[in-house]
DSSP file (Angstrom, degrees, kcal/mol; ACC not computed):
  #  RESIDUE AA STRUCTURE BP1 BP2  ACC     N-H-->O    O-->H-N    N-H-->O    O-->H-N    TCO  KAPPA ALPHA  PHI   PSI    X-CA   Y-CA   Z-CA
    1    1 A M     >        0   0    0      0, 0.0     4,-1.9     0, 0.0     5,-0.1   0.000 360.0 360.0 360.0 -31.3    0.4   18.4  238.0
    2    2 A K  H  >  +     0   0    0      1,-0.2     4,-2.3     2,-0.2     5,-0.2   0.861 360.0  53.8 -67.2 -34.1   -3.1   18.2  236.8
    3    3 A K  H  > S+     0   0    0      1,-0.2     4,-2.6     2,-0.2    -1,-0.2   0.905 107.6  50.8 -69.9 -42.2   -2.0   19.2  233.3
    4    4 A I  H  > S+     0   0    0      2,-0.2     4,-2.5     1,-0.2    -1,-0.2   0.868 109.8  49.4 -64.0 -38.1    0.6   16.4  233.2
    5    5 A L  H  X S+     0   0    0     -4,-1.9     4,-2.6     2,-0.2     5,-0.2   0.976 113.1  47.1 -59.0 -52.3   -2.0   13.8  234.3
    6    6 A I  H  X S+     0   0    0     -4,-2.3     4,-2.3     2,-0.2    -2,-0.2   0.904 113.3  49.4 -49.9 -49.7   -4.3   15.1  231.5
    7    7 A F  H  X S+     0   0    0     -4,-2.6     4,-2.9     1,-0.2    -1,-0.2   0.956 111.1  48.8 -55.2 -52.3   -1.4   15.0  229.1
    8    8 A I  H  X S+     0   0    0     -4,-2.5     4,-2.3     1,-0.3    -2,-0.2   0.863 111.0  49.8 -62.3 -40.1   -0.4   11.4  230.1
    9    9 A C  H  X S+     0   0    0     -4,-2.6     4,-1.6     2,-0.2    -1,-0.3   0.849 110.2  51.3 -72.9 -28.7   -4.0   10.2  229.7
   10   10 A F  H  X S+     0   0    0     -4,-2.3     4,-2.2    -5,-0.2     3,-0.3   0.958 110.8  47.4 -70.8 -46.0   -4.3   11.8  226.3
   11   11 A I  H  X S+     0   0    0     -4,-2.9     4,-2.4     1,-0.2     5,-0.2   0.919 111.3  51.3 -59.3 -44.3   -1.1   10.1  225.1
   12   12 A L  H  X S+     0   0    0     -4,-2.3     4,-2.1     1,-0.2    -1,-0.2   0.824 108.9  50.6 -58.6 -32.7   -2.2    6.7  226.5
   13   13 A T  H  X S+     0   0    0     -4,-1.6     4,-2.4    -3,-0.3    -1,-0.2   0.877 111.5  49.0 -73.7 -36.6   -5.6    7.0  224.6
   14   14 A I  H  X S+     0   0    0     -4,-2.2     4,-2.3     2,-0.2    -2,-0.2   0.908 112.4  47.4 -71.2 -36.9   -3.7    7.8  221.3
   15   15 A V  H  X S+     0   0    0     -4,-2.4     4,-2.0     2,-0.2     5,-0.2   0.920 114.5  46.8 -65.7 -44.9   -1.4    4.9  221.8
   16   16 A T  H  X S+     0   0    0     -4,-2.1     4,-1.9    -5,-0.2    -2,-0.2   0.927 113.6  47.8 -60.5 -46.2   -4.3    2.6  222.6
   17   17 A Y  H  X S+     0   0    0     -4,-2.4     4,-2.1     2,-0.2    -2,-0.2   0.957 111.7  49.2 -58.6 -50.8   -6.3    3.8  219.7
   18   18 A S  H  < S+     0   0    0     -4,-2.3     4,-0.4     1,-0.3    -1,-0.2   0.830 114.2  45.9 -70.6 -28.7   -3.4    3.5  217.2
   19   19 A Q  H  < S+     0   0    0     -4,-2.0     4,-0.3    -5,-0.2    -1,-0.3   0.830 118.3  42.8 -75.0 -30.2   -2.6   -0.1  218.3
   20   20 A S  H  < S+     0   0    0     -4,-1.9     3,-0.3    -5,-0.2    -2,-0.2   0.661  95.4  77.6 -95.2 -15.9   -6.2   -1.2  218.3
   21   21 A K  S  < S+     0   0    0     -4,-2.1    -1,-0.2     1,-0.3    -2,-0.1   0.837  97.4  45.9 -66.5 -30.3   -7.2    0.5  215.0
   22   22 A D  S    S+     0   0    0     -4,-0.4    -1,-0.3    -3,-0.2     2,-0.3   0.705  96.5  92.9 -82.3 -22.0   -5.7   -2.2  212.9
   23   23 A Q        +     0   0    0     -4,-0.3     2,-0.3    -3,-0.3    31,-0.2  -0.539  51.6 164.6 -71.2 131.8   -7.2   -5.0  215.0
   24   24 A F  E     -A   53   0A   0     29,-1.7    29,-2.7    -2,-0.3     2,-0.3  -0.988  27.0-131.0-147.9 164.1  -10.4   -6.4  213.9
   25   25 A R  E     -A   52   0A   0     -2,-0.3     2,-0.4    27,-0.2    27,-0.2  -0.863  12.2-171.2-123.2 144.9  -12.6   -9.5  214.5
   26   26 A V  E     -A   51   0A   0     25,-2.0    25,-2.4    -2,-0.3     2,-0.4  -0.999   8.3-160.7-134.2 131.4  -14.4  -11.8  212.1
   27   27 A D  E     -A   50   0A   0     -2,-0.4     2,-0.4    23,-0.2    23,-0.2  -0.879   7.2-175.7-116.3 147.2  -16.9  -14.4  213.1
   28   28 A Y  E     -A   49   0A   0     21,-2.3    21,-2.4    -2,-0.4   102,-0.3  -0.992  16.7-166.8-137.5 143.1  -17.9  -17.4  211.1
   29   29 A D  E     +     0   0A   0    100,-1.2    18,-1.0    -2,-0.4     2,-0.3   0.256  69.9  61.5-122.4  10.9  -20.7  -20.1  211.9
   30   30 A K  E     -AB  46 129A   0     99,-1.5    99,-2.2    16,-0.2     2,-0.3  -0.984  56.8-170.1-135.3 154.9  -19.7  -22.8  209.2
   31   31 A I  E     +AB  45 128A   0     14,-2.3    14,-1.8    -2,-0.3     2,-0.3  -0.992   4.7 177.7-140.7 148.9  -16.8  -24.9  208.6
   32   32 A S  E     - B   0 127A   0     95,-2.4    95,-2.5    -2,-0.3     2,-0.4  -0.991  14.2-146.9-141.1 148.7  -15.5  -27.3  205.7
   33   33 A F  E     - B   0 126A   0     -2,-0.3     9,-2.1    93,-0.2     2,-0.5  -0.953   6.9-142.2-123.7 147.5  -12.5  -29.3  205.1
   34   34 A F  E     -CB  41 125A   0     91,-3.3    91,-1.0    -2,-0.4     2,-0.6  -0.854  10.4-153.9-105.9 126.5  -10.8  -30.2  201.9
   35   35 A D  E  >> -CB  40 124A   0      5,-2.4     4,-2.3    -2,-0.5     5,-1.1  -0.884   1.9-158.1-101.0 119.0   -9.3  -33.7  201.6
   36   36 A S  T  45S+     0   0    0     87,-1.2    -1,-0.1    -2,-0.6    88,-0.1   0.654  88.7  57.3 -75.4 -13.4   -6.4  -33.7  199.2
   37   37 A E  T  45S+     0   0    0     86,-0.2    -1,-0.2     1,-0.1    -2,-0.0   0.859 120.0  28.8 -73.9 -37.6   -6.6  -37.4  198.5
   38   38 A T  T  45S-     0   0    0     -3,-0.3    -2,-0.2     2,-0.2    -1,-0.1   0.656  99.3-137.3 -93.8 -18.9  -10.3  -37.3  197.3
   39   39 A K  T  <5 +     0   0    0     -4,-2.3     2,-0.4     1,-0.2    -3,-0.2   0.844  63.0 121.0  66.8  31.9   -9.9  -33.6  196.1
   40   40 A K  E   < -C   35   0A   0     -5,-1.1    -5,-2.4    -7,-0.0    -1,-0.2  -0.987  63.7-125.8-137.4 148.8  -13.2  -32.9  197.6
   41   41 A W  E     -C   34   0A   0     -2,-0.4    -7,-0.2    -7,-0.2     2,-0.1  -0.548  30.5-126.4 -78.1 141.0  -14.7  -30.5  200.2
   42   42 A S        -     0   0    0     -9,-2.1     3,-0.1    -2,-0.2    -1,-0.1  -0.429  42.9 -77.0 -82.8 167.2  -16.7  -32.1  203.1
   43   43 A E        -     0   0    0      1,-0.1   -10,-0.2    -2,-0.1    -1,-0.2  -0.257  56.0 -93.1 -58.1 151.9  -20.2  -30.8  203.8
   44   44 A W        -     0   0    0    -12,-0.1     2,-0.3    -3,-0.1   -12,-0.2  -0.426  48.1-168.2 -67.4 140.6  -20.6  -27.5  205.6
   45   45 A K  E     -A   31   0A   0    -14,-1.8   -14,-2.3    -2,-0.1     2,-0.3  -0.956  29.8 -98.2-131.9 145.3  -20.9  -28.2  209.5
   46   46 A D  E     +A   30   0A   0     -2,-0.3   -16,-0.2   -16,-0.2     2,-0.2  -0.567  54.6 153.6 -66.7 133.7  -21.9  -25.7  212.2
   47   47 A G  E     -     0   0A   0    -18,-1.0     2,-0.8    -2,-0.3   -17,-0.1  -0.690  33.6-149.3-165.9  97.0  -18.9  -24.4  213.8
   48   48 A Y  E     +     0   0A   0     -2,-0.2     2,-0.4   -19,-0.2   -19,-0.2  -0.679  30.5 167.5 -85.1 112.8  -18.9  -20.9  215.6
   49   49 A N  E     -A   28   0A   0    -21,-2.4   -21,-2.3    -2,-0.8     2,-0.4  -0.973  18.6-163.5-122.9 133.5  -15.3  -19.6  215.2
   50   50 A T  E     -AD  27  64A   0     14,-2.1    14,-3.0    -2,-0.4     2,-0.4  -0.925   2.8-165.3-114.5 145.0  -14.0  -16.1  215.8
   51   51 A F  E     -AD  26  63A   0    -25,-2.4   -25,-2.0    -2,-0.4     2,-0.7  -0.990   8.1-156.8-125.4 125.1  -10.7  -14.7  214.7
   52   52 A V  E >   -AD  25  62A   0     10,-3.3    10,-2.2    -2,-0.4     3,-0.6  -0.888  17.4-152.7-107.4 117.7   -9.1  -11.6  215.9
   53   53 A I  E 3  S+A   24   0A   0    -29,-2.7   -29,-1.7    -2,-0.7     8,-0.2  -0.645  77.8  15.4 -87.8 138.5   -6.7  -10.2  213.3
   54   54 A N  T 3  S+     0   0    0      5,-0.5    -1,-0.2     6,-0.4     7,-0.2   0.937  80.8 169.4  66.6  46.8   -3.6   -8.1  214.3
   55   55 A Y    <   +     0   0    0      5,-3.0     2,-0.2    -3,-0.6     6,-0.1   0.825  56.6   2.9 -69.6 -32.5   -4.2   -9.4  217.9
   56   56 A N  S >  S-     0   0    0      4,-0.3     3,-3.0   -36,-0.0     4,-0.1  -0.783  97.8 -69.1-140.3-175.1   -1.0   -8.2  219.4
   57   57 A D  T 3  S+     0   0    0      1,-0.3    -2,-0.0    -2,-0.2    -3,-0.0   0.771 130.4  54.0 -49.6 -32.4    2.2   -6.1  218.6
   58   58 A N  T 3  S-     0   0    0      1,-0.0    -1,-0.3     0, 0.0    -4,-0.1   0.480 113.3-121.2 -81.6   0.5    3.4   -8.9  216.3
   59   59 A K    <   +     0   0    0     -3,-3.0    -5,-0.5     1,-0.1    -2,-0.1   0.810  54.7 166.0  59.2  40.7    0.0   -8.7  214.4
   60   60 A D        -     0   0    0     -7,-0.1    -5,-3.0    -6,-0.1     2,-0.5  -0.192  35.1-112.5 -62.8 163.9   -0.6  -12.4  215.3
   61   61 A V  E     - E   0  73A   0     12,-1.8    12,-3.5    -7,-0.2     2,-0.5  -0.937  19.0-153.4-109.0 131.8   -4.1  -14.0  214.9
   62   62 A A  E     -DE  52  72A   0    -10,-2.2   -10,-3.3    -2,-0.5     2,-0.5  -0.904   8.1-160.9-104.1 133.2   -6.1  -15.2  217.7
   63   63 A H  E     -DE  51  71A   0      8,-3.4     8,-2.5    -2,-0.5     2,-0.8  -0.969   5.9-164.9-116.2 115.3   -8.5  -18.0  217.0
   64   64 A F  E     -DE  50  70A   0    -14,-3.0   -14,-2.1    -2,-0.5     6,-0.2  -0.881  26.6-144.5 -97.5 100.7  -11.4  -18.6  219.4
   65   65 A K    >   -     0   0    0      4,-3.1     3,-2.0    -2,-0.8   -16,-0.1  -0.193  21.8-109.7 -68.7 156.2  -12.6  -22.1  218.5
   66   66 A A  T 3  S+     0   0    0      1,-0.3   -18,-0.1     2,-0.1    -1,-0.1   0.823 119.4  56.4 -51.3 -37.2  -16.1  -23.5  218.5
   67   67 A N  T 3  S-     0   0    0      2,-0.1    -1,-0.3     1,-0.1     3,-0.1   0.481 123.9-102.1 -82.8  -0.2  -15.2  -25.6  221.5
   68   68 A G  S <  S+     0   0    0     -3,-2.0     2,-0.3     1,-0.3    -2,-0.1   0.440  78.1 137.5 101.0   1.8  -14.2  -22.6  223.5
   69   69 A E        -     0   0    0     -5,-0.0    -4,-3.1     1,-0.0     2,-0.5  -0.566  43.5-147.1 -79.3 142.3  -10.4  -23.1  223.0
   70   70 A K  E     -E   64   0A   0     -2,-0.3     2,-0.3    -6,-0.2    -6,-0.2  -0.951  18.2-179.4-112.4 127.5   -8.2  -20.1  222.3
   71   71 A V  E     -E   63   0A   0     -8,-2.5    -8,-3.4    -2,-0.5     2,-0.5  -0.977  18.6-145.9-127.3 141.5   -5.1  -20.5  219.9
   72   72 A I  E     -E   62   0A   0     -2,-0.3     2,-0.7   -10,-0.2   -10,-0.2  -0.946  10.1-152.4-109.9 120.2   -2.7  -17.8  218.9
   73   73 A Y  E     -E   61   0A   0    -12,-3.5   -12,-1.8    -2,-0.5     2,-0.4  -0.848  18.7-134.2 -94.5 115.6   -1.4  -18.2  215.3
   74   74 A R  E     -F   98   0A   0     24,-1.2    24,-1.6    -2,-0.7     2,-0.6  -0.431  14.1-134.2 -70.7 121.1    2.2  -16.6  215.2
   75   75 A R  E     +F   97   0A   0     -2,-0.4    22,-0.3    22,-0.2   -15,-0.1  -0.667  30.8 169.6 -74.3 121.9    2.6  -14.4  212.1
   76   76 A I        +     0   0    0     20,-2.3     2,-0.5    -2,-0.6    21,-0.2   0.487  48.6  86.2-111.9  -6.7    5.9  -15.1  210.5
   77   77 A S        -     0   0    0     19,-1.4    -2,-0.0     1,-0.1     0, 0.0  -0.795  63.6-150.0 -95.4 138.6    5.6  -13.2  207.2
   78   78 A D  S    S+     0   0    0     -2,-0.5     2,-0.3    17,-0.0    -1,-0.1   0.815  75.1  44.7 -74.4 -30.6    6.5   -9.7  207.2
   79   79 A E  S    S-     0   0    0     15,-0.0     2,-0.5     0, 0.0    -2,-0.0  -0.807  77.9-121.6-118.7 158.4    4.3   -8.5  204.5
   80   80 A I        -     0   0    0     -2,-0.3     2,-0.3    15,-0.1    15,-0.2  -0.854  25.2-146.5 -93.9 116.4    0.6   -9.0  203.6
   81   81 A K  E     -G   94   0A   0     13,-2.3    13,-3.0    -2,-0.5     2,-0.4  -0.690  17.8-167.5 -79.0 143.0    0.1  -10.5  200.1
   82   82 A E  E     +G   93   0A   0     -2,-0.3     2,-0.3    11,-0.2    11,-0.2  -0.996  17.6 139.6-134.5 143.9   -3.0   -9.4  198.5
   83   83 A G  E     -G   92   0A   0      9,-1.9     9,-2.0    -2,-0.4     2,-0.4  -0.907  40.1-108.6-159.8-176.4   -4.7  -10.6  195.4
   84   84 A Y  E     -G   91   0A   0     -2,-0.3     7,-0.2     7,-0.2     5,-0.1  -0.974  35.4-108.1-129.1 149.2   -8.0  -11.5  193.6
   85   85 A T        -     0   0    0      5,-2.2     4,-0.4    -2,-0.4     3,-0.0  -0.404  24.1-128.4 -66.0 152.9   -9.5  -15.0  192.7
   86   86 A P  S    S+     0   0    0      0, 0.0     2,-0.5     0, 0.0    -1,-0.1   0.816  99.8  48.1 -58.5 -36.1   -9.4  -15.8  189.0
   87   87 A I  S    S+     0   0    0      1,-0.1     3,-0.4     3,-0.1    -2,-0.1  -0.937 127.1   8.1-114.7 120.8  -13.1  -16.7  189.2
   88   88 A G  S    S-     0   0    0     -2,-0.5    -1,-0.1     1,-0.2    -3,-0.0   0.190  95.1-117.9 101.0 -22.0  -15.4  -14.2  190.9
   89   89 A N        +     0   0    0     -4,-0.4     2,-0.4     1,-0.2    -1,-0.2   0.880  51.6 173.9  44.9  45.0  -12.6  -11.6  191.2
   90   90 A E        -     0   0    0     -3,-0.4    -5,-2.2     1,-0.0     2,-0.2  -0.664  29.2-124.7 -84.8 132.7  -12.9  -11.8  195.1
   91   91 A H  E     +G   84   0A   0     -2,-0.4    20,-1.5    -7,-0.2    21,-0.4  -0.536  36.4 171.4 -74.2 140.4  -10.3   -9.8  197.0
   92   92 A Y  E     -GH  83 110A   0     -9,-2.0    -9,-1.9    18,-0.2     2,-0.4  -0.962  25.1-142.9-148.9 162.4   -8.2  -11.6  199.6
   93   93 A Q  E     -GH  82 109A   0     16,-2.7    16,-2.6    -2,-0.3     2,-0.4  -0.982  16.4-160.9-129.8 142.8   -5.1  -11.2  201.9
   94   94 A I  E     +GH  81 108A   0    -13,-3.0   -13,-2.3    -2,-0.4     2,-0.3  -0.962  13.7 168.4-126.9 139.4   -2.5  -13.8  202.7
   95   95 A I  E     - H   0 107A   0     12,-1.6    12,-2.5    -2,-0.4     2,-0.4  -0.920  31.5-124.5-135.0 163.0    0.1  -14.2  205.6
   96   96 A T  E     + H   0 106A   0     -2,-0.3   -20,-2.3    10,-0.2   -19,-1.4  -0.932  39.9 169.0-108.1 141.4    2.2  -17.1  206.6
   97   97 A A  E     -FH  75 105A   0      8,-1.9     8,-2.4    -2,-0.4     2,-0.4  -0.896  33.8-116.6-146.2 174.3    1.8  -18.2  210.1
   98   98 A L  E     -FH  74 104A   0    -24,-1.6   -24,-1.2    -2,-0.3     6,-0.2  -0.920  26.7-144.8-108.1 136.5    2.7  -20.9  212.7
   99   99 A D    >   -     0   0    0      4,-2.2     3,-2.2    -2,-0.4   -25,-0.1  -0.325  40.2 -82.7 -92.6-176.3    0.0  -22.9  214.3
  100  100 A E  T 3  S+     0   0    0      1,-0.3    -1,-0.1     2,-0.1   -27,-0.0   0.706 130.0  53.9 -59.4 -21.7    0.0  -24.3  218.0
  101  101 A D  T 3  S-     0   0    0      2,-0.1    -1,-0.3     3,-0.0     3,-0.1   0.321 119.4-108.2 -93.6   2.2    2.0  -27.2  216.9
  102  102 A G  S <  S+     0   0    0     -3,-2.2     2,-0.4     1,-0.3    -2,-0.1   0.589  71.6 141.4  79.1  14.1    4.8  -25.2  215.3
  103  103 A I        -     0   0    0      1,-0.0    -4,-2.2    -4,-0.0    -1,-0.3  -0.742  51.9-123.0 -91.8 134.6    3.7  -26.1  211.6
  104  104 A T  E     +H   98   0A   0     -2,-0.4     2,-0.3    -6,-0.2    -6,-0.2  -0.497  40.3 165.8 -72.8 137.9    3.8  -23.4  208.9
  105  105 A F  E     -H   97   0A   0     -8,-2.4    -8,-1.9    -2,-0.2     2,-0.5  -0.932  37.8-109.5-146.1 171.9    0.6  -22.8  207.2
  106  106 A T  E     -HI  96 120A   0     14,-2.5    14,-3.0    -2,-0.3     2,-0.7  -0.919  25.1-156.8-106.8 131.9   -1.0  -20.1  204.8
  107  107 A F  E     -HI  95 119A   0    -12,-2.5   -12,-1.6    -2,-0.5     2,-0.6  -0.915  13.4-173.7-112.6 106.7   -3.7  -17.9  206.4
  108  108 A Q  E     -HI  94 118A   0     10,-2.6    10,-3.3    -2,-0.7     2,-0.5  -0.916   5.3-169.9-113.3 122.9   -6.0  -16.4  203.7
  109  109 A L  E     -HI  93 117A   0    -16,-2.6   -16,-2.7    -2,-0.6     2,-0.4  -0.923   6.4-157.5-111.4 126.8   -8.7  -13.9  204.5
  110  110 A F  E     -H   92   0A   0      6,-3.0   -18,-0.2    -2,-0.5     6,-0.1  -0.847  20.8-136.1-104.5 143.4  -11.3  -12.9  202.1
  111  111 A D  S    S+     0   0    0    -20,-1.5     2,-0.7    -2,-0.4    -1,-0.1   0.872  93.4  77.4 -53.1 -43.1  -13.3   -9.7  202.1
  112  112 A N  S  > S-     0   0    0    -21,-0.4     4,-2.5     1,-0.2     3,-0.4  -0.619  71.1-158.1 -70.2 111.5  -16.4  -11.7  201.3
  113  113 A K  T  4 S+     0   0    0     -2,-0.7    17,-3.0     1,-0.2    -1,-0.2   0.698  91.8  65.4 -74.6 -17.3  -17.5  -13.4  204.6
  114  114 A E  T  4 S+     0   0    0     15,-0.2    -1,-0.2     1,-0.2    17,-0.1   0.915 112.9  32.9 -69.5 -42.1  -19.5  -16.0  202.5
  115  115 A I  T  4 S+     0   0    0     -3,-0.4     2,-0.2     1,-0.2    -2,-0.2   0.833 101.7 165.5 -84.5 -32.2  -16.0  -17.2  201.1
  116  116 A G     <  -     0   0    0     -4,-2.5    -6,-3.0    -6,-0.1     2,-0.4  -0.354  38.2 -22.4  68.7-120.0  -14.7  -16.3  204.5
  117  117 A L  E     -IJ 109 128A   0     11,-1.8    11,-2.7    -2,-0.2     2,-0.4  -0.982  49.6-155.9-141.4 136.1  -11.2  -17.5  205.7
  118  118 A K  E     -IJ 108 127A   0    -10,-3.3   -10,-2.6    -2,-0.4     2,-0.5  -0.934   6.1-159.9-118.6 142.9   -8.9  -20.5  204.6
  119  119 A I  E     -IJ 107 126A   0      7,-1.9     7,-2.3    -2,-0.4     2,-0.6  -0.994  23.3-163.1-113.8 114.1   -6.2  -22.2  206.7
  120  120 A I  E     +IJ 106 125A   0    -14,-3.0   -14,-2.5    -2,-0.5     5,-0.2  -0.898  16.5 171.5-115.1 116.4   -4.0  -23.9  204.1
  121  121 A Y        -     0   0    0      3,-3.3   -16,-0.1    -2,-0.6    -2,-0.0  -0.520  52.7 -93.5-105.0 180.0   -1.5  -26.7  204.9
  122  122 A N  S    S+     0   0    0      1,-0.2     3,-0.0    -2,-0.2   -17,-0.0   0.905 122.0  15.3 -62.3 -41.2    0.3  -28.7  202.3
  123  123 A N  S    S+     0   0    0      1,-0.1   -87,-1.2   -88,-0.0     2,-0.3   0.345 124.1  52.0-116.8  11.7   -2.3  -31.5  202.3
  124  124 A L  E     -B   35   0A   0    -89,-0.2    -3,-3.3   -88,-0.1     2,-0.4  -0.990  53.2-165.4-146.7 142.3   -5.3  -30.0  204.0
  125  125 A M  E     -BJ  34 120A   0    -91,-1.0   -91,-3.3    -2,-0.3     2,-0.5  -0.998   3.4-165.5-128.1 144.1   -7.5  -26.9  203.8
  126  126 A I  E     -BJ  33 119A   0     -7,-2.3    -7,-1.9    -2,-0.4     2,-0.4  -0.987   9.5-167.2-119.7 125.1   -9.9  -25.7  206.3
  127  127 A Q  E     -BJ  32 118A   0    -95,-2.5   -95,-2.4    -2,-0.5     2,-0.4  -0.919   4.0-163.5-117.0 138.0  -12.5  -22.9  205.3
  128  128 A F  E     +BJ  31 117A   0    -11,-2.7   -11,-1.8    -2,-0.4     2,-0.3  -0.946  15.9 178.7-114.0 141.4  -14.6  -21.0  207.5
  129  129 A S  E     -B   30   0A   0    -99,-2.2   -99,-1.5    -2,-0.4  -100,-1.2  -0.960  35.9-140.6-142.2 157.0  -17.7  -19.1  206.4
  130  130 A K              0   0    0    -17,-3.0   -14,-0.1    -2,-0.3   -15,-0.1  -0.831 360.0 360.0-112.3  87.5  -20.6  -16.9  207.3
  131  131 A I              0   0    0     -2,-0.7    -1,-0.1   -17,-0.1   -17,-0.1   0.387 360.0 360.0 -86.2 360.0  -23.4  -18.3  205.2
């Protein structure tokens, strides 16, 4: 019986580790908005936001907003698109997701935390950065 309990604990540890090894957290302390009408970015503002990538079995994204609210962005793309910016050659990953209102948007995560993360709608972009 003792061997069975040890084996079950071992299996649970492996399963927990394998599920959480893809999950990671990124924290940002600045936020800026792009206005598609004026074609300009707003000034950077303080805004402490945390994102947990691969939050659950669907690999959704959890967003812990500066106001304390938690939102889950539902991942709807099967694959992760990767690329590099034409200027600066910065690596990024992109998925398509649904926000809390059911609106589809593009979620772009850069390796460089100063560039950070972008949430891209048709007429608006929100950028989070660790400056």
